[in-house]
N, C-alpha and C positions, 0 to 999 in steps of 0.2 A: 620471561625470555620468549621471543617469537619462535614459531615452529621452524621457519626457514633458518634462523640463527642456530637453533638446536640441531637441526639436520646437518648444517655446515660444520658445526663443532664436532658432531659425531663422526663425520667423514674425515675430519682432520685427525681425530684420535685414532681411528682405525688405520689411516695411512701411516701414522706414527708407529703404531704397533707392528704393522707389516714390515716397515723399514727396519725397526729394531730386531724383529725376528730374523730377517735376512742377514743382518750384520752379525748377530750372535751365532747364527748357524755357520756362517762363513768362518768365524773366528774359533769356535769351540768344537765343531764336529771333527776336524782333522786331529785335534788333540785327544778327543775321545777314542777315535779309531787307533791312534798310536798307543794309548794306554791299554786298550784291549789286546793289541798284538803283543805288547810286552808281558801282560799277564799270561797269555798263552805260552810264550817262550819260557817264562819262569816255571810254569806248571809242568811243561815237558821236561825241563832240566831236573826238576825235583823227582819226577817219575823215573828218569834214567839213573839218577843217583840213588834212589831207593826202589829197587825193583820189587821188593816185597809188598809195597803199597799199591793197591789197584787204583785205577782211574776213578771208579765209583766211590771208593772210600775217601779219596781225596776231595771229591766234589761235595760229599756230605760234610766233611770237616770244614771246608771253606764256607758252606752255607751256615753252619752253626756259629762260626766265628763272626760272620756278618750279622747274624741275629743278635749275638752278644754285644757287638759294637753298637747296634741300633738301640739296645736296651740300656746303654750307658756304661758298659764295661770298657775299661781302658786296657789295651794290649800291653802297655808298659808296666802295669801293676800285676804282681804275682804274689804267691804266698810267702816269698822270702824278702821282698823289698816293697816298702811303701804300702804295707797291708792295711794301714789305718785310713788311707785316703778313700773318700767316698764322694760321689757326685751329689749326694743328698744330705750333706752336713748343713748346719744352720745358715752359714753364709751363702752357700750355693742355693739352698731352698729359698732364701730371701730374694736372691737375684732372679730365680725362676719365677717367683710370684710377681716380681716387678716387670718381667718381660710379658706376663699375661695381661696386666692392667694397662701397660703402655702399648699393647697390640704389636710388639716387635716380634716375639715368638721365634727365637733363633732356631730351635729344632734340634739342637745338639743333645738336649735332655728331653725325653718324652715320657709321658705317663704310660705305664704298662698294666696297671690294675684297673678293674672296673670301678672300684670305689673312688680311686683317684680321678678318673675321667668324669664321673658323675659330680664329684665335688668341684672340679674345674669348671663345669658348665655354670653352676650358680655363682661361683666365685668371680668368673669373668663378667657375668650379667650385672653384678653389683659393683665390682671394682672399676670397670671401664668408665661408667658415668661419673663415679666419684673422682677418679683421676682426671677426667676432663674438666671438672669444676676446679680442682686444684691447679691444673695446668693453666687455665684461663686467669686465675688469680695471680699465680707466680709470673706469668707472662706480662700481665698488666703492671705489676710492681717492678719487674725487671726493666721493662720498656720505659717506664716513668723515670727510673733511676738513671738509665743511660741517656734519655733525652734531657734530663736536668743537667747532667754533666756536660753534654754537648751544647746546652744552652749557654753556659758560661763561655765556651769557646766561641760561639756565635757572637756574643757580646763583645769579645775581644776583636773579632774580625770587623764588626760594625764600627768600633772605635777607630779602626785603621782605614775607614772610608771605603770598605769593600762593598760592591753592589749587593743588594739583598738577594737577587736571583742567584748570584754566585755563592753567597753564604748558604742558601738552602741546599744547593748541590753539594757543597763541602760538608754540610752537616749530615746529609744522607750517606755520603761516602764514609765519613767517620763512624757513623752508626754501624755500617756493615763491617768496616775494618776492625773496630773494637770487638764486636761479637765474634768475628772469625778468629781473632787472636785469642780470645778467652776460651772459646768452646770448640775450636777446630784445630788450630795449630799447636796450642799448648798440650792438649790430650794426645796429639799425634806423637810428639816427642816423648811424652811419658810412656805411652804404649811401646814405642820403639825401645826404650830403656828397660822396662819391666818385663815385657813379653818376649823380647828378642826378635821382633818383627822388623822387616824393612820399612822404609818410609812409605812406599806405595801400599804395602799391606796395612800399615797403621792408618793411613788416611782413608783407605778403602773401608776399613772397619768403622771409622768415625762417621763417614758419610752414610754408609748402609744402616748404621744404628740410628742416627739422628733423623733419617728419613723414614724410620720405622719399617724398613724393608726386612732386615734381619735374616740373611740367608743361613747363618749358623756355621759357615766354614771357618770363620775366625770369631772366637768368643773370648773376651777378656776373663782371665781367671779359670779357664777350663783345663789348663795343663796341670800336670801333677807337681810342677815346680813351685806352684803358689800354695804356700801353707798358711798364709794369713787369712783369718776368718773375716776381717774387716775390709779386705780388698774389693770384693764384688759389691758389698753394700755402698762403698764409696763410688764405684763405677755407676751404680744406679742413681745416686744423687747427681752425678755429672750428667747422666741421661735426662733427668728431670729439668735441670737448668738449660741444657742444650735444646730440648724440645720446646721449652718456654720461649727461648730466644727465637727459634725458628718460627714459632707461632706468632710472635710479635712482628717478625719480618714479613710473614705472609699477610698479616692483617694490614700492615702499612702498605704493602704492594696492592692489596685489594682496594684500600681506600684511595690510593693514587689512581688506579685504573678507573674507579668510579668517578672521580673528579674529571679525569681526562675524557671519559665517555660523555659526561654532562656538558663539558665545554665543546666537545665535538658536535653534539646534537644542537647546541645553541648556535654555533658557527654555521652549521649546515642549514638551520632554519633561517638565519640572516641572509645567507647566500641565496636560498630559495626565494625569499621575499624580494631581494634585489633583482634576481633574474625575472621574476614575475612583473615587477614594476618596469624594468627595462623593456620587456616584451610588450607590455601595454603601451608604453610611450612610443616605441617604434611602430606598433600597429596603428596608433592614432595619427602619427605623422604621415604614414603611408596612405591612410584613408583620406586625410586632408589634402594630400597632393593629388591623389587619383580622383577624388570626388568632383571638383569643379570642371575638370577636363572631360568628364563623361557627358556626351550629348544628351539633351532632354528628349524624352520620347516624342516622336512626331505626332502631329494632331490628326493625321489621317488614320492612325490606328484606332482612334476613339471618335466615332462619328458624333456630330452634335445631336443633342436630344430634340425631338420634334416638339413644337409648341403645344401646350395643352389646349383642348377645345374651349372656346369662350362661350359663355352663356349669352343668349340673345339680349341686346341692350335696346331700350326704347329710343326712338328718334330724337325726342326732346326730353330733357330732364330738368326739373325745377332746380334753380340755383340755390335757393334758400327757402326754408319753410315759411318765412315771413312774407315773401312776395311770390306767390304761386303763379300769378298771371303773366309774369315776365318770363319769356323763353329766349334762349340764345340759339342762333342757328348753328347747326353742327359744322365743325371744320372738316375739310376733306380728310379722308382716312390716310394715315401714313403707312408706308409699306412696313411689314413686320421685319424686325431685325433678327438675324439668326442668334440663337442663344450662345453665349460664350461659355466655354468649358474650362476657363482658366481656374475657376474655383474648385473644380473636380480633378483637374490634372495634378494638383499638388495636395495630397491628403494631409500634409503637415500644417496647413493653414487652419484658421479658426473654423470650426464646424458650424457655428451660428451663421456664418456668411452663406453657407450652402442653403439654409432654410430661407433667408431673405432673398437670395438670388432666384430661387424658384418662384417666389411671389412676383418678383420684378419681371421675370421672363413671362409669367402669365399675363401681367398687365401689358407688357410690350407686344405680346403676340395678338392681342385683341384690338380691334378697331374701335377705339374710344374717342369721344370728342375731346379736343384739347384746345385750350385758349391760345390765341396767337401770342408770340413772344413780346411783341411791343406793348401790349395792353397789360397793365398791372392794376390790381384792385386797390381802392383807397384804403388808408389805414384804419378809418373809423367804421368800415363795414364789418359785420360779424363774420366769423369763420364758418365755412361750410361744414356741415356734419360729416364725420368720417364715413367714407364709403366702405362697405363690407369687402374684405379681401378675398373672400371665396365663400362657397356654400358651407354653412355651419361654422364659420370662423369669424365672428364679428370682432372688430377692433374696438378698443375702449373709446368712449365718446370724448372728443376733445373739449377742453375748457375754453370758452370764447375769451379772446384777448381783451 
């Protein structure tokens, strides 16, 4: 995960926590203040009804009662009724051990001895990974069974010529509905009947338990009315199956989000490539339209190069090495033509032309004897040897025709 994505996610979680804190404060703080006022009124009424009890003695008594309730004592139990009820019988202790390895931890029953706390540390370190492995296996098997059953329903829909996209949506909805019916709605009605809770309290306990929050204000089997030793172990097996179902649902949601993320990245990559191609095409078209209309640079900005100095040429030059006695009168010198800069004005042309043009300019700039146009040499005469192009650069000797 990128650092920017991680920081954005952290900011969203913190904002979510702050918003939840504000909502809970607005909903619960007035109720707390009202309960505190009612407790003060009850205390004053008790002191007025029993003037022999001092305020200090009553405060100590209330503190001892609170400590006893925190230690697992039940105020409904006394020495005359339900004296055999214990929060640490075999069924309750089994349920407490199950809340440790499932990391629910209701908190209604807590350890008060040092030996029990020390044993709980090692028990949790070994039991939590072991339960995680069991939960993964049960969730896989449970999800496979539900998907296999839903697969038969999908086959029926496909026989009815239902579109595959709609069949996938219906299968996902059925997977959620069947799981909620088995592990949320059915236990809600069971707890309403057995525990005597309202529907809101029962579904509140179900959701808090299956999300492993476990506040402990509502715990199944914690009241003294439940005398069955197998009730809380059965509740723990329901917790196992419910957690496995929720784990499979979360795995499915994670896989779906992963697929959606990959598709989104692929689509964004395609859009980026199309945008880059479109930008390049538009730029090329604009360049083609603007390029020919741009005026060429004026020739005045680039002055012509001066002709190179010519070496001194003899007045008469032998025409061929075979007849040295024949000389040809020199023709009148022609005026030097200014060098053309067309080959240098456009650097995109062939660079070899620049080299040849420099030699041509050197030849044109020198007053060399030239034969008249009308006179042509006969075909059987041998070709003249090649004249050197410049100092230090002799041309290859021509082969006589």
